[in-house]
C-alpha positions in Angstrom: 0.0 0.0 0.1 1.7 3.2 -1.2 1.3 6.7 0.0 1.4 9.7 -1.9 5.4 9.9 -1.8 5.7 6.4 -3.0 6.7 4.8 0.4 5.2 1.7 1.6 3.9 1.2 5.2 5.0 -2.1 6.8 2.3 -4.3 8.2 2.7 -6.4 11.3 0.1 -8.9 12.5 0.0 -12.3 14.1 -3.1 -14.3 15.5 -3.7 -17.0 17.8 -5.3 -20.3 16.9 -6.7 -22.8 19.5 -4.6 -25.9 19.2 -7.7 -28.1 20.3 -9.8 -26.3 17.8 -13.4 -24.7 18.2 -16.9 -25.9 18.8 -20.4 -24.8 18.2 -22.7 -24.6 21.3 -26.0 -23.5 22.4 -26.2 -20.4 24.4 -28.8 -18.0 25.7 -28.0 -15.9 22.6 -28.3 -18.7 20.1 -25.6 -20.8 18.5 -22.1 -19.6 19.1 -18.6 -20.8 18.2 -15.6 -20.6 20.6 -12.4 -22.3 21.5 -12.8 -25.8 23.1 -10.2 -25.1 25.8 -11.7 -21.8 26.8 -13.7 -23.3 29.5 -10.7 -24.6 31.3 -9.7 -23.0 34.6 -6.2 -22.2 33.4 -7.2 -20.8 30.0 -6.2 -17.3 30.6 -3.0 -17.9 32.6 -1.4 -20.4 30.2 -2.7 -19.4 26.8 0.7 -20.4 25.2 -0.1 -24.0 25.9 -3.5 -24.0 24.1 -2.9 -21.6 21.2 -0.6 -21.5 18.2 0.7 -18.4 16.5 -0.2 -17.7 12.9 1.1 -14.9 10.6 -1.7 -14.9 7.7 -0.2 -11.8 5.9 3.0 -13.9 5.3 2.1 -17.5 5.5 -1.3 -17.4 3.7 -1.4 -14.2 1.5 -4.5 -15.4 -0.4 -6.5 -16.2 2.8 -9.1 -13.5 2.1 -10.0 -15.4 -1.0 -10.3 -18.7 0.9 -12.8 -17.1 3.3 -14.8 -15.6 0.3 -15.2 -19.1 -1.2 -16.3 -20.7 2.1 -20.2 -21.3 2.5 -21.6 -19.5 5.3 -22.8 -22.6 7.3 -21.8 -24.2 10.6 -19.8 -26.9 9.1 -17.7 -24.5 6.9 -17.3 -21.9 9.5 -15.9 -24.6 11.9 -13.5 -25.9 9.3 -12.1 -22.5 8.6 -11.8 -21.6 12.4 -10.1 -24.8 13.3 -7.4 -23.9 10.8 -7.1 -20.1 11.1 -8.9 -19.0 14.3 -11.9 -16.8 14.8 -12.4 -13.7 13.1 -12.5 -11.3 16.2 -11.2 -11.2 19.8 -12.1 -10.2 23.3 -14.5 -11.6 26.0 -18.1 -11.1 24.9 -19.8 -14.1 26.5 -20.4 -15.2 30.1 -20.9 -19.1 30.2 -21.3 -21.5 33.2 -18.6 -24.1 33.8 -17.8 -26.6 36.5 -15.4 -24.0 37.8 -18.0 -21.1 37.9 -18.9 -18.6 35.3 -16.3 -17.7 32.7 -15.8 -14.9 30.1 -14.9 -16.2 26.5 -15.0 -15.0 23.2 -17.7 -16.4 20.9 -19.1 -15.5 17.5 -22.5 -16.3 16.1 -23.2 -17.7 12.7 -25.0 -14.5 11.7 -21.8 -12.5 12.3 -19.7 -15.1 10.2 -22.5 -15.2 7.4 -22.5 -11.3 7.0 -18.7 -11.1 6.9 -18.4 -13.9 4.4 -20.9 -12.6 2.1 -19.5 -8.9 2.3 -16.0 -10.1 1.5 -17.4 -12.7 -1.2 -19.2 -9.7 -2.9 -16.0 -7.5 -2.7 -13.6 -10.1 -4.2 -16.0 -11.3 -6.9 -16.8 -7.6 -8.1 -13.0 -7.0 -8.1 -12.5 -10.0 -10.2 -15.2 -8.8 -12.7 -13.3 -5.6 -13.0 -9.9 -7.4 -13.6 -11.5 -9.9 -16.1 -12.4 -6.9 -18.3 -15.7 -8.6 -19.2 -18.2 -5.8 -20.3 -21.1 -8.2 -20.0 -20.3 -9.2 -16.4 -19.6 -5.7 -15.4 -23.0 -4.3 -16.9 -24.7 -7.0 -15.1 -23.0 -6.1 -11.7 -23.9 -2.3 -12.3 -27.5 -3.3 -12.9 -27.7 -5.1 -9.6 -26.1 -2.1 -7.8 -28.5 0.4 -9.7 -31.7 -1.8 -9.2 -33.4 0.3 -6.4 -34.1 4.1 -6.3 -31.6 6.1 -4.1 -31.3 9.8 -3.1 -29.3 11.9 -5.5 -26.5 12.6 -3.0 -26.0 8.8 -2.6 -26.2 8.2 -6.2 -23.4 10.7 -6.7 -21.2 9.2 -4.0 -21.7 5.9 -5.5 -20.9 7.0 -9.1 -24.1 5.4 -10.2 -24.5 8.1 -12.9 -21.1 8.1 -14.1 -20.2 6.9 -17.7 -17.9 4.3 -16.4 -19.7 1.3 -14.6 -16.4 0.3 -13.1 -16.3 3.4 -10.7 -19.8 2.3 -9.4 -18.5 -1.2 -8.6 -15.4 0.3 -7.0 -17.4 2.6 -5.0 -19.3 -0.5 -3.6 -16.1 -2.4 -2.8 -14.7 0.9 -1.2 -17.6 1.2 1.1 -17.4 -2.3 2.4 -13.6 -2.2 2.7 -13.5 1.2 4.3 -15.9 0.3 7.1 -13.8 -2.8 8.0 -10.5 -1.2 7.6 -11.5 1.7 9.9 -12.8 -0.6 12.6 -10.3 -3.3 12.5 -6.9 -1.9 11.4 -4.9 0.6 13.5 -2.1 2.9 12.4 0.7 2.7 15.0 4.3 3.5 15.8 6.0 0.4 16.8 9.7 -0.4 17.5 11.8 -2.0 14.9 12.8 -5.1 16.5 15.3 -4.2 19.4 16.4 -1.0 17.8 15.7 2.5 19.5 13.7 3.4 16.3 10.0 3.7 15.7 8.2 2.9 12.5 4.8 3.6 11.1 2.9 0.5 10.8 -0.6 -0.7 9.8 -1.7 -3.4 12.5 -4.9 -5.2 12.1 -6.5 -5.8 15.5 -8.1 -9.0 14.6 -8.2 -11.6 11.7 -11.1 -9.9 10.1 -9.0 -6.7 9.8 -6.1 -8.7 8.4 -8.3 -10.2 5.6 -9.7 -7.0 4.6 -6.2 -5.5 4.5 -4.9 -8.3 2.5 -7.7 -7.8 0.0 -6.9 -3.9 -0.1 -3.3 -4.5 -0.5 -3.9 -7.1 -3.3 -6.2 -4.4 -5.1 -3.6 -1.7 -4.6 -0.6 -3.7 -6.1 -3.0 -5.5 -8.6 -1.8 -8.9 -7.5 -2.7 -12.0 -9.4 -3.6 -15.3 -7.6 -3.7 -18.9 -8.7 -4.6 -22.1 -6.9 -2.3 -24.7 -5.5 -2.3 -28.0 -7.5 -2.2 -30.1 -4.3 -4.4 -28.3 -1.7 -6.4 -25.9 -3.8 -5.3 -22.7 -1.6 -4.8 -19.5 -3.5 -1.4 -18.0 -3.7 0.1 -14.8 -4.9 1.9 -14.7 -8.2 4.3 -11.8 -7.9 8.0 -10.7 -7.3 7.4 -10.1 -3.7 10.4 -11.8 -1.9 8.3 -13.3 1.0 4.9 -13.8 -0.1 5.0 -14.0 -4.0 5.9 -17.0 -6.3 6.8 -17.2 -10.1 4.2 -17.3 -12.8 4.9 -21.1 -13.5 4.6 -22.1 -9.8 2.0 -24.9 -9.2 2.2 -25.3 -5.4 1.6 -22.8 -2.6 4.7 -24.2 -0.5 7.2 -27.1 -0.1 5.0 -29.1 1.9 2.4 -29.4 -0.9 5.1 -29.9 -3.5 6.5 -32.8 -1.6 3.0 -34.3 -0.8 2.2 -34.0 -4.6 5.3 -35.9 -5.4 4.7 -38.5 -2.8 1.2 -39.0 -4.1 2.5 -39.5 -7.7 5.0 -42.1 -6.5 2.3 -43.9 -4.5 -0.1 -43.8 -7.5 2.8 -45.2 -9.8 3.5 -48.0 -7.3 -0.3 -49.0 -7.3 -0.4 -49.0 -11.1 2.7 -51.3 -11.2 1.1 -53.6 -8.8 -1.8 -53.8 -11.3 0.4 -54.8 -14.1 0.7 -51.5 -15.9 3.7 -50.7 -18.0 5.9 -47.7 -17.1 4.6 -45.9 -20.2 1.0 -46.6 -19.0 
């Protein structure tokens, strides 16, 4: 993300994921998902034993696309949370335990649905613009222009502009700006152990990190492709830590090795069935 003078602000973010995973439970406020170990008496005092550190902005640069592709149901949300954690943080629910009442962080399915659908719309709309498809862009413009709006709103949304791409980008901007303002902070942080402060963008939760990933991808016009082994999207760019070459097929070493081992196992099975090397 570049400022007016061409400099880039560093981004710092890490997230905690419960080692034992998460679960859906019935509460007085409906179905909620929270960490399985959150009800243990020593949860708050020894979190390092129950949580693993994850750095999605470096380790999973296409994670925003993964969430946008998830179906907003309990099974899919649980699958995502078990791998990458919950979207927000903080104690917001009092639950009874055998040790007394405990404060835990829990999130409703409605919250996840809203965020998945918002990110899905933003990502798919951006893909329409990048694709250059005039037909798809016109269809999306008609959807955004389907209901009467006050003149001031129409102008702010660029609904009367000659270029429908501006209308679509305005819709993306409204969604992204609301999340970035609420979930990403601008801070002065020490550069390692040095007596020097850097201006940094710092998401306060995973939700902020995902929308910042998306914003940075748009800003840099990043391209993504899917891993031939696990299907996860990864970045095609010259970025030293996060980008891969245009001919890359795998998101990382683990997937490349697993794919090779799978081919070896398949070859052995075919050989045991009497297939020739050519076959």
